[in-house]
C-alpha positions as CSV (number, residue, x, y, z in Angstrom):
1,M,0.0,0.0,0.0
2,P,1.1,3.6,-0.6
3,Q,3.3,5.1,2.1
4,P,3.5,8.9,2.9
5,I,6.4,11.0,1.7
6,R,7.0,13.5,4.5
7,V,9.3,16.0,2.7
8,K,8.1,18.6,0.3
9,C,8.8,18.0,-3.3
10,Q,7.6,19.1,-6.7
11,F,5.3,16.7,-8.3
12,K,3.4,16.2,-11.6
13,M,-0.1,14.9,-12.0
14,T,0.7,12.6,-14.8
15,G,-1.3,9.5,-13.8
16,L,1.0,6.6,-14.1
17,T,2.4,7.4,-17.5
18,E,5.9,8.0,-16.0
19,R,5.7,4.9,-13.8
20,P,4.8,2.1,-16.1
21,E,5.8,-0.6,-13.6
22,H,3.4,0.8,-11.1
23,A,0.7,1.0,-13.7
24,A,1.2,-2.6,-14.5
25,V,0.7,-3.6,-10.9
26,L,-2.3,-1.4,-10.5
27,G,-3.7,-3.0,-13.7
28,Q,-3.3,-6.4,-12.1
29,I,-5.1,-5.3,-9.0
30,V,-8.0,-4.0,-11.0
31,G,-8.1,-7.1,-13.2
32,I,-8.1,-9.5,-10.2
33,S,-10.6,-7.5,-8.3
34,G,-12.9,-7.5,-11.3
35,R,-12.7,-11.3,-11.6
36,L,-13.4,-11.6,-7.9
37,E,-16.4,-9.3,-8.1
38,N,-17.7,-11.3,-11.1
39,S,-17.4,-14.5,-9.1
40,L,-19.5,-13.2,-6.3
41,G,-22.6,-13.2,-8.4
42,W,-22.0,-16.7,-9.5
43,L,-21.4,-17.7,-5.8
44,L,-24.8,-16.2,-4.9
45,A,-26.4,-18.3,-7.7
46,F,-24.6,-21.4,-6.4
47,F,-25.6,-20.8,-2.7
48,S,-29.2,-20.0,-3.6
49,G,-29.6,-22.9,-6.0
50,G,-31.4,-20.5,-8.3
51,S,-31.1,-19.6,-11.9
52,A,-27.7,-18.2,-12.6
53,S,-29.1,-16.3,-15.6
54,I,-31.4,-14.4,-13.2
55,T,-29.3,-14.3,-10.0
56,I,-26.1,-13.1,-11.4
57,P,-27.5,-10.0,-13.2
58,M,-29.7,-9.3,-10.2
59,F,-26.6,-9.4,-7.9
60,N,-24.7,-7.1,-10.3
61,A,-27.6,-4.7,-10.5
62,V,-27.1,-3.9,-6.8
63,A,-24.6,-1.0,-6.6
64,S,-23.8,-1.2,-2.9
65,T,-21.1,-3.7,-2.0
66,D,-22.5,-3.9,1.6
67,A,-25.8,-4.9,0.1
68,Q,-24.2,-7.5,-2.1
69,R,-22.2,-8.8,0.9
70,S,-25.5,-9.1,2.9
71,M,-27.1,-11.0,0.1
72,L,-24.2,-13.4,0.0
73,L,-24.2,-13.9,3.8
74,A,-27.9,-14.5,3.8
75,A,-27.7,-17.2,1.1
76,A,-24.6,-18.7,2.7
77,H,-26.5,-19.0,6.0
78,H,-28.9,-21.4,4.3
79,A,-26.4,-23.2,2.1
80,L,-23.4,-23.9,4.3
81,S,-22.7,-26.0,7.3
82,D,-21.7,-24.2,10.5
83,L,-17.9,-24.7,9.9
84,E,-18.2,-23.6,6.3
85,L,-20.3,-20.6,7.2
86,S,-17.8,-19.5,9.9
87,A,-15.0,-19.7,7.3
88,F,-17.1,-17.8,4.7
89,R,-18.0,-15.0,7.2
90,E,-14.3,-14.6,8.0
91,L,-13.5,-14.4,4.3
92,M,-16.2,-11.8,3.8
93,E,-14.9,-9.7,6.7
94,D,-11.5,-9.7,5.2
95,F,-13.0,-8.8,1.8
96,R,-14.5,-5.5,3.0
97,P,-11.2,-3.7,3.8
98,R,-9.5,-5.1,0.7
99,Y,-12.3,-3.7,-1.4
100,G,-11.8,-0.3,0.3
101,E,-8.1,-0.4,-0.4
102,R,-8.8,-1.2,-4.1
103,N,-11.2,1.7,-4.3
104,R,-8.6,4.0,-2.7
105,L,-6.0,3.0,-5.4
106,V,-8.5,3.4,-8.3
107,H,-10.5,6.4,-7.3
108,N,-7.8,8.9,-6.4
109,L,-5.1,10.7,-8.4
110,W,-1.7,9.4,-9.4
111,G,1.5,11.3,-10.4
112,H,5.2,11.3,-10.0
113,S,8.1,13.4,-8.7
114,D,11.6,13.5,-10.2
115,A,12.8,13.7,-6.6
116,H,11.5,10.1,-6.1
117,P,12.3,8.2,-9.4
118,D,11.2,4.9,-8.0
119,K,7.9,6.0,-6.6
120,A,4.4,6.7,-7.9
121,L,2.6,9.4,-5.9
122,L,-1.0,9.1,-4.9
123,W,-3.3,12.0,-3.7
124,R,-6.8,11.8,-2.4
125,A,-9.1,13.4,-4.8
126,S,-10.7,15.4,-2.0
127,D,-7.4,16.9,-1.0
128,L,-6.7,18.0,-4.5
129,G,-10.2,19.6,-4.6
130,L,-9.2,21.7,-1.6
131,V,-6.1,22.9,-3.3
132,Q,-8.1,23.7,-6.5
133,A,-10.6,25.6,-4.4
134,S,-7.8,27.6,-2.8
135,L,-6.5,28.5,-6.3
136,V,-9.9,29.6,-7.5
137,T,-10.4,31.8,-4.4
138,A,-6.9,33.3,-4.3
139,T,-7.1,37.0,-3.7
140,S,-3.9,37.9,-5.5
141,L,-1.6,36.6,-8.2
142,E,1.0,35.9,-5.6
143,A,-1.4,33.7,-3.6
144,A,-2.5,31.9,-6.7
145,L,1.1,31.2,-7.8
146,Q,1.9,30.0,-4.3
147,T,-1.1,27.6,-4.4
148,A,-0.4,26.5,-8.0
149,H,3.1,25.5,-6.9
150,F,1.3,22.5,-5.2
151,L,-0.4,21.4,-8.4
């Protein structure tokens, strides 16, 4: 997972174009997580004993991962033995933070700094929004240039 850089440095919001090895790993994370998500709908169809052609699209139509997780747990409660259910619940508890980590990597902003040639830099989109708001509301050219230095 990304680690903070605690010293100021100039950076460029280039996505991962300057860090292709990082882009490749992020692509693998996205690909694997997509396959896992796709398998969850199939798993619901398996647990419920229902029609996969109905159950899988219905599962995928639910946008909330918490709701999908609840659907899986409810079906697992009826389909699995106590030992299997316990293991499945544990797996689903571990899945929740992994999904959040994946979202953090995918739904924020990437860039690079020449001061750190072996690192890709990640910013929370909300933090960049605050910097952009400061730039828009700057009361002088000097203040705008000072803020723009961080972009």
